[in-house]
C-alpha positions, 0 to 999 in steps of 0.5 A: 500499499502506498503511504500518504504523500508528504507535502514538499514546503519548497516552493518552485519559481516559475519565472523571474516576475514570480522571483521578484515578487517573492523577494518582498517576503519580510522574512528569511528566505532560503533559495536553492539555486539548480539548473536541469544539468544537475538537479534540486538537492532533495536530501535537504528535504526532510530537514525543510520538512521538519523545521516547518512543523516545528516551528511556531507560524513558520510560514510567517517568518521563512519560505523555501524557494526553488530557483531552476536557472534553466527556466528562468533563462529560458523565460529571459530570453524569450521576453528579450526576443520579444522585447527586441522584435518590437524594438525593430519594428518600431525602428522600421516605422520610424525610418518609413516616416523620415524618408517620407518626410524628406521626399516632401520637401524635395517636391517643392525644389526645382525639378530639373535644375536640382533633381540630381542634387536634391536626390543625393541630398534626400539619400544623405538625408535617409541615410542619416536617419537610419544611422541614428535609429541604429544607434538608438536600438543599440543604446536600446538593446543595452537597456533590454539586457540590464532590464532582463537581469535576475535580481540576485541570482545573476551572481550565481549563474555558473553551473556546478555539481555542487548544491547552492543555498542562498540565505536572503533577507531584505533582498541582500544575501546574508549567507550561503550554503554549498554542501548538502548538509542538514544538520549545517542547514538547520543551523544556518536557519536558525542563525539567520533568523537570529541575525547571525551568519554561519560560515557556508563552507565549513569543515567537519570540526568547524560544524562540530564547533558551530553546533556545540556553540549553538547548543551552548546558546540554546541551554543558556537561553533555556537557563535564562528563562527558568531564572526569569520563571524562578523570579516570577514564582515568588508572587509578592504578598501586595499581589496575594493581598489584593485577592482579585484578577491580579492576584489569579493572572500572577499565580497562573503565571507562577505555576506556568508548565508546573504538571500538578497545577495542569492537573489541578486546573483540569480537575477543577474545570470538570468540577465546575461543569458538574456544579453548574449542571447541578444548579441549572438542573435545580433552577429548571425545576424551580422555573417548572414549578413556577409555570405549573404554578400559573406565575411564569409564561410557559411559551416564553421564547429563549432570546439569543444573547450576543456572544463576546469571547473572552479568551486571552482578553483582560476585563478592560478589553471585554468591557469596552466590546460590550459598551460598544455594543450597547450604542447609545442605550446607557445614555437613556437608561437600559437593562443589560443582562450577562450570562455565561459559565462560572468562571468566565468573568461575569462578576468582574466584567459586571463591576467594570461596567458599573464603573464606566457606565453613567448612572449604573447599578447591579442587581442581585436576587439574593435579598428578594430571596431572603425577604420571602424567607424571612416572612415565611419564617415568621408566618410559621412562627406566628401560625405555629406550622412548619416551613413547608405549610408557609410556602403554599402559593396563597401564602406565597402571594401574600407575601409578595404583597408585603414587598414593595419596590420603589423610590425611597426619597433619592434612591430605589429600595424594597420595603418589607411590611408585614407579619410584624416586620416593617423594615428597608432592605438596604438597612437589614440586608447585612444583619436580619436578613443574613440571620442564622433563621434566614441562612438556613431556610433559604434553600427550601424557600428559593426551590419554590419561589423562583417564579415570584422572584422573577416576577418582582424583578422584572417590574422592578427592573423596568422601573429603574431603567424608566427612570434613567438608570442602567441596571446590570444583572448577571445570571443564567439563561433560564431566569435572565430571559424573563427579563425584558431587554434587547440588551443581552450578552453571554461571556464564551471561552473556547478552551474550558480548562482556562476557567479551571486554571482561574479558579484553581489560582483564585483558590490557591491565593486565598488559601495562602494569604495567612501564611503568605503574611507571616513570611519575612523573605518574601519567598511565597512559592513554596507556599503556593506550591504546597498548597496547590499539591494539597488541592490535589487527590492523594494519587495525583498529588504523589505522582511523579513529575510535578514540574516535569516538562512534556516538550511535545505540549509545552508551548501548547500548555504554555501559551494556554497559561498565558492566555488564562493569566491575559484574561484574569478578569474572570477569577472573581467568577467564583465570588459572583453572587447570581441572581438566581442562586440564592443559596449564600455559598462562599466559594470554597477555598479547597478543592471539590471534595470539601463540597461533601464536607459543606453538606454534612455541615448543612444536615448538622445544622437541620438536626441542631433545629430538630434537637434543641438541646444540641443547638448550642454545641453545634453552634460553638463547634460552627464559630470554632471553624468559621474562625479558623477559616477567617481569612479565607472568608475575607478573601472571598467577601 
């Protein structure tokens, strides 16, 4: 069976015009000059193919040409003959015109007396004209020869059985190779691209010396890069303390080519996707319940948001693009929704938009869910029923009537007025609405009130936009589709592993803060690496090669982490309080396995409520846990 034909990266030059065009190439041109007598040097083909496959964007920095002297000389001769033929025709026409002009002048003279003299004079004038034309023809023939000289190659037209490779840059020959040596060819390519000249005529010893020198320079360059990376790995304390996208960017850079971090990023990506899927499943159940109760329209179409690619872009760049697409809407007041996977940077982008857009405000559904939960708890206490009884549709309808959104004084707010509570949400959202009785019961309330909250928020947002405000709402598509607005955006990222890298960096930075503050020498790398290892499953953390480099994929992985670092705006996405995610979850500073511990903790709280005798002990244990995680909480606040 015949094998698949390999691609030949050498371009055969068809004629002089194409040769001149190829010389305009801004990178390095390696041209093989040969003739039909001896043919091209095919032994170099594998070396050229290897270089083109290994070099990143090779076709942008180098081109390989084959210039056949036999073909180019034939092209020159054909065009010269054509030019000479045209010149001869022009000369003959000019001679005829000169002869006719002399004849016209003789007709005015006396025919009889001076006929012989005039005839001789006419012949003389015609002869002089022909002589002048012959001289002009010789001069033009010389200029034609100059015109058809082949640039650069004209100096290398001597036919020889030895191969000839010209290294050309900016239309000048910078080096020559006159031997069929693939190693030397590779060396000369690299040197020429770096602006260094290699002697084309080298002995075996000279080649070995040159190769050793090139190897030593490559090792020195690699060492220099490693030293540079080592400096970047010790992330300064002031950067870690910021606990923002700059922190994550610095940590991602510090872990460049670190195998353990790559594994952690991959695992974290899988964890994020699973959590998003779980949240979407719960959210869809809440939406279905609202539709079944008749609170939400079941035929509501899914509007298509404008996709904004955040891969390799800073939060500022993403923000500028969104503002451009909003047009003049912010000058009048509008509602803008933002959706996307966790980790794409919704929270950071909304914060940036709030800074740049006039009269802007963000919106969170969390306070509305907490307000309903507070009323449900008060109702259960007053009627002496359990919470499930208080969440019947008719009771929920009454609770929503006890919430009023309006402008109170010079700002919009929500008033809670019912069941013995009369408060403004803005005054109690950090106290009463964060009480234990509210926090414990929010999940149960949120599961059955998605529709009620969506309709309340829909009217509130419309009221704010009508007053000239720009309201920024982030969340999930399932709930955002019920918000009436044409200004919808979705943050997307083609490489999902970068999302995991961001979140992993955020967690490492959060967990490292306390220890980093105690350092005196500022050497934070050991702390960061230790935390990274602790976040990996035991079998992954103990695996060898935490810092081994996979040469085959090294550049691809480096590009990915560099892109992730530049796109650091999404790193605070773990701290986003999305509208429909009403469980007030703090972004964990530990890996996915900590989620199970949180669930167990929630179960313990329910048990404490059922058994008042254990409540005090449980509260003490909870306080102890919270104290141990104080620094992490501050970072996630």
